[in-house]
N, C-alpha and C positions, 0 to 999 in steps of 0.2 A: 711726391707731394699729393699728387691727384688722388692717390689712394685714401689720404688722410682728409682730404676734402670731401671725397664722396662719403666716408663714415660720418663726417661730422654734419652731413645734410640731414636735416630732420625728416622723418617719414612723412608721406602725403597725409595731411590731415583728413582728409575725406576717406582713406583706407582705414585708417585709425578709428574713425566713427563707426564705419560699417563693421570692422572686427568687434568692436565693443558691444553693438547692438545684437550682433549674432550670439554672442554669450550672454547667460543669464545676468541681469544686473545685480543680483545679489549671490552669494554662494550657497545659500539656503534653499534657493529656488529649485535647484536640481535634486537635493536630497530626498525629499519626499517620495519621489518617483523611484530611486534607488532603493529606498527602504519598502517601498512596496513591492518591488521585484524581488528582494531579497526575502520578504515575508512569503511572497508567493513561492519562491523556490523552495523554502524551508518547509512549507506546507506540503508540496509535492514530494519532497523528500521523506517527509513523515509518513505519508500515504505509501510511497514505494516502501519504505522499510517495515510498514505494518503488512503490507501485501507479501512482502518476501518471507516474513516472520510467519505469517499464516501459511504460506506454502510450503515452508520448512516443516512447520508442524504436521500439515496434512501429509507430507512425504514420509514423515518419521511414523505417524499413525498407520499408514498403508502398510509400511515395512513390518511394524509391530504385529498388526493383524495377520500378515501373510506368514510370519514365523509362527504365530499361534496356529494358525490353520494347518501348516506343515506338521507342527507339533501332535495336534489332535489327530491328523491323517495317519501319522506313524504310530499312535498309541491306540486308536480304535481300527487299524486296518483289518484285523481279522474279525472284527465284530460281526459282520454277516456271515462269514463262515462259521463262526462259534454258534451263532443263533440256529445255523442249519445242523449242526452236530448234535445240539442238546436233545433233540427228539431221538436220534440214533441212541444215545447213552440211556434215555429213559427206557427204550426198547429193550436194551442189554439188561438193564436193571430188572425190568419186569419179568424177563425170562429166567433169571436166576430166583425170583421169588416162588416160581411154580413148584408145588410140592412133589408132584409125581408126574414129572414130564414124560411123554411118549418120545420115542424116536422120531414119529412122524410129526408131532407138534414141535419139536426143537427144530427140525428141518424147515418146517413152514415159517416159524419165527426167525430163523437166520435168513431164511429167503426175503422175508418182508424187510428186516434190519437193512440187508444189502441193497434192497431197493431204495430205502430210505437214504443210505448213505450215497448211493450213485446219484440220487436226485440232488443231494447237497453238493456234491462234487460238480454237477452239471451247472447248478444255479451260480456257482462260484467260478467257473470257467476253468475247472480242473479237469483236464482231458487225458485220458490213458492213451499211451503209446503201445500199441499190440501190433508190431511188425508181423507180416504174414511170411509163410516160408517161402524162399526163393525171392524175397524182396531184396532189393540193392541194400548193402549195409551202409548206413549214414551215420558218420562219426558224431554229428551234431544231436542225434536222437539214439543212437544205439552204442551200447558198449560190449564188444565181443571179449568174452572170457575164455575162449576156446576157439581154436580152428580144428575143424575135423574133416576128414576125408568124405566127400558126397558127390552124389551123381547130378550135380548141378553147378551152374556158372560159379566161378570164384568170387570170394566177397559178397555173398549174398546169406540172407539169414537161413540156417538150417533149423534151429529151434529157439523158442523163447523160454528163458528160464525165470525171468521175472519182468513184469509189465513196467514201463516207464511212465512217467507223468509230466504233463506241461500246465504251467498256469498262463493262460492267454498265450502269448507267443515265447514265453520264457520257459527254458527246461528246468523242471524241478528235479527229476530224477530220469537217468537213460534207462531204456530198456536193456536188460542184461540178455545177452543172445550167445549162441555158438554160430560161428561162421563157417562157410565152405572153403575148403582149402584149395589153392592153385594146383591144378594138375601138371 
């Protein structure tokens, strides 16, 4: 019964008044503040969404430009080399137009054309591989097509049959050589 009596006792009137004064007097008094917070949050969300979309578009533009640059680099990679070879072709065509060439003029023209070609190779970092006799055989730069008895150390270059070429540090064609046979 005591439990029923305790439950039946009305709450402290002073505590009820204090609780009532802590809460807003009308339910609408707190809503403008919540609406303002909601509006502020929505504005921030819109700004963040806009910034995200701009960043995404910038990323796509950068990717697209990079793809275009790579495509152009592939397409025009030989442009400078081709520009260097055009004068060589011009010289050869001019040599063929000469009516009565002498052996000396032909030789001189070929030498000059070879100089032009060598300069074009050098400008474009096309380097000849010319191994010396007795040089150690390098499988990364040389291709031995024959092994011959020789009076030198085994696996060394005896003769160069054809020069090799490198573009920068990449092998274009190995030098064709004969190598010394092991004794």
